[in-house]
C-alpha atoms as one frame of an Amber mdcrd trajectory, in Angstrom:
protein
 189.559 125.474  98.783 189.525 126.499  95.170 186.245 127.487  93.691 185.705
 127.299  89.874 183.742 130.484  89.020 180.551 130.262  86.807 176.968 129.508
  87.166 176.837 127.785  89.699 180.355 128.069  91.291 181.918 124.711  91.961
 183.993 123.927  95.065 187.044 121.762  94.457 189.036 119.879  96.946 192.734
 119.688  96.237 194.423 116.444  97.086 198.203 116.159  97.062 199.286 112.374
  96.701 202.755 110.681  96.594 201.062 108.132  94.173 199.812 110.711  91.802
 201.834 111.193  88.603 199.537 113.473  86.828 196.414 115.639  87.614 193.078
 113.778  87.864 189.394 115.013  88.480 186.985 112.857  90.297 183.305 113.513
  91.148 181.825 111.454  94.103 178.627 109.597  92.928 177.680 109.761  96.489
 177.491 113.606  97.140 178.840 115.251  94.149 182.048 116.260  95.842 184.775
 117.272  93.331 188.320 116.302  94.043 191.443 117.178  91.967 194.342 114.819
  92.814 197.862 116.248  92.073 201.513 115.136  92.470 203.177 116.231  95.593
 205.588 118.731  93.906 202.893 120.158  91.475 202.121 123.868  91.603 198.497
 124.954  92.542 198.475 127.158  89.618 199.069 124.173  87.188 196.281 122.329
  89.026 193.847 125.285  88.490 194.854 125.350  85.009 193.973 121.721  84.521
 190.743 122.255  86.148 189.727 125.166  83.849 190.731 122.913  80.979 188.348
 120.293  81.942 185.501 122.539  83.039 183.179 121.499  80.352 183.511 117.732
  81.317 183.057 118.680  85.061 179.899 120.635  84.538 178.367 118.024  82.389
 179.159 115.296  84.914 177.727 117.425  87.768 174.619 118.192  85.724 174.015
 114.549  84.953 173.944 113.569  88.528 170.493 112.691  90.167 168.828 115.581
  92.248 168.963 112.859  95.131 172.849 113.071  95.119 172.635 116.062  97.468
 170.127 116.608 100.162 170.619 119.577 102.465 169.251 118.960 106.002 166.863
 121.716 107.304 163.527 122.195 109.050 160.936 119.907 107.829 163.280 117.306
 106.366 163.019 113.662 107.562 166.366 112.106 108.390 167.394 108.671 109.906
 168.687 108.610 113.322 169.666 105.220 114.690 167.494 103.569 112.043 164.428
 105.662 112.987 162.842 108.286 110.650 162.772 111.679 112.483 161.453 114.909
 111.131 163.627 118.108 111.897 161.313 120.499 113.515 161.819 123.945 115.294
 162.095 123.660 119.094 162.439 125.574 122.401 165.281 125.630 124.709 168.956
 125.290 123.984 169.670 121.743 123.030 168.612 119.427 120.138 166.225 116.528
 121.523 164.099 113.828 120.279 160.439 114.098 121.041 158.211 111.414 119.468
 159.023 111.194 115.793 160.380 114.796 115.701 163.875 116.022 116.132 163.533
 119.213 117.729 166.184 121.955 116.806 166.139 125.352 118.634 167.578 128.581
 117.309 168.041 130.194 114.008 166.355 127.902 111.120 169.405 128.697 108.949
 171.693 126.813 111.341 169.562 123.752 111.873 171.683 121.487 109.729 174.843
 122.347 111.500 173.307 121.899 114.979 171.762 118.688 114.041 175.196 117.277
 112.716 176.875 118.417 115.863 174.233 116.437 117.883 174.710 113.436 115.828
 178.510 113.475 116.261 178.078 113.617 120.096 175.607 110.790 119.857 177.854
 108.768 117.434 180.825 109.059 119.737 178.930 107.698 122.635 177.390 104.688
 120.664 180.652 103.882 118.948 182.508 104.025 122.205 180.179 101.978 123.911
 180.181  99.348 120.992 183.902  99.282 120.582 184.414  98.832 124.266 181.912
  95.781 124.358 183.571  94.026 121.423 186.967  94.841 122.622 186.100  92.948
 125.960 184.858  90.119 123.973 188.216  89.516 122.159 190.234  90.396 125.268
 191.866  93.472 123.742 191.747  97.181 124.262 191.952  99.969 121.728 194.152
 103.287 121.978 192.027 105.896 120.803 188.752 106.468 119.085 188.179 109.232
 116.376 185.278 110.258 114.291 185.616 111.363 110.747 183.347 111.967 107.616
 184.881 109.555 105.455 183.431 108.374 102.096 185.488 105.398 101.082 185.279
 103.386 104.394 183.009 103.193 107.454 185.776 102.573 109.812 189.462 101.575
 110.387 191.894 100.219 112.713 195.557 101.189 112.764 198.418  98.753 113.919
 198.856 100.790 117.144 195.088 100.156 118.046 193.730 103.348 116.976 190.021
 103.326 115.888 188.425 105.605 113.314 184.769 105.660 112.359 182.539 107.604
 110.096 179.928 109.522 112.400 177.298 109.014 109.872 176.874 105.384 111.230
 174.735 106.927 113.876 172.047 107.262 111.193 172.097 103.553 110.488 170.162
 101.001 112.598 172.077 100.101 115.968 172.812  96.656 114.841 174.571  98.043
 111.827 176.749 100.429 113.795 177.654  97.441 116.083 178.746  95.507 113.178
 181.226  98.165 112.054 182.553  98.491 115.496 182.869  94.581 115.607 184.587
  94.628 112.304 187.223  97.143 113.300 187.874  95.699 116.811 188.515  92.324
 115.381 191.531  93.871 113.635 193.000  94.242 117.175 193.416  90.400 116.930
 194.025  90.024 113.256 195.137  93.151 111.333 194.124  91.535 107.858 191.147
  89.917 106.310 192.276  86.510 106.588 190.000  83.571 107.447 191.176  83.803
 110.948 190.104  87.504 111.064 186.579  86.580 109.727 186.415  83.811 112.295
 186.834  86.536 114.994 184.146  88.645 113.365 181.721  85.799 113.224 182.271
  84.886 116.728 181.609  88.218 118.213 178.997  89.288 115.509 177.304  86.290
 114.158 174.845  88.082 111.918 177.545  90.410 110.435 176.697  89.436 106.812
 173.100  90.929 107.167 174.367  94.184 108.382 177.155  94.453 105.937 174.409
  94.024 103.183 172.446  96.820 104.743 175.348  99.211 104.546 176.013  98.317
 100.899 172.397  98.866  99.920 171.763 101.949 102.083 175.023 103.534 102.909
 174.845 106.023  99.831 171.691 107.466 101.312 173.598 108.387 104.461 176.400
 110.016 102.585 174.002 112.254 100.457 172.700 114.151 103.539 174.582 117.600
 103.748 174.413 119.254 107.060 175.986 122.634 106.027 178.723 122.570 108.763
């Protein structure tokens, strides 16, 4: 990953795209992630020259972002877990665990964020697999595989061959919201589109889906702003 030197240095994610006809810079309003898109045949040196030529704009854009755009997770911080607010606190033993309103994390405090994210991903896989299997049973279909990603453009997807993908950050949302996303993707096993017939399937297996979609639209950015240093 290229790094733009300076104060502070800026990590830049290079993205080759068959659609790109020119270089372009984008700064995510969710978490400040910097992406430089480039044509497939372009050279990395050309991309870095483009980056240096737009350094002024990039730093001004990053500086103008609100402080809340990036929230590193560590001891003492309060984070949502399945819709509950838990305080990350030092703990004994070997594993991360919930005790009352605390999320107890053993080990070196410097690795607390990484340990919390690993624990959240394990929990997310369990909850999403359970929800996906439940809704798949309701529509009489089965899915092929289930994968977790840290996607920013979508909360989930379903491929034509039945592969489900979800953002692991859904585990921080209330369980009903996670369930809605699972229902949304599983419904694509029946209708691989967003036609009226598709929404009929969603409404049948998750009648209050509009409420949960509204929650994601209002609060999803907060989940993306948490950084776990992993």
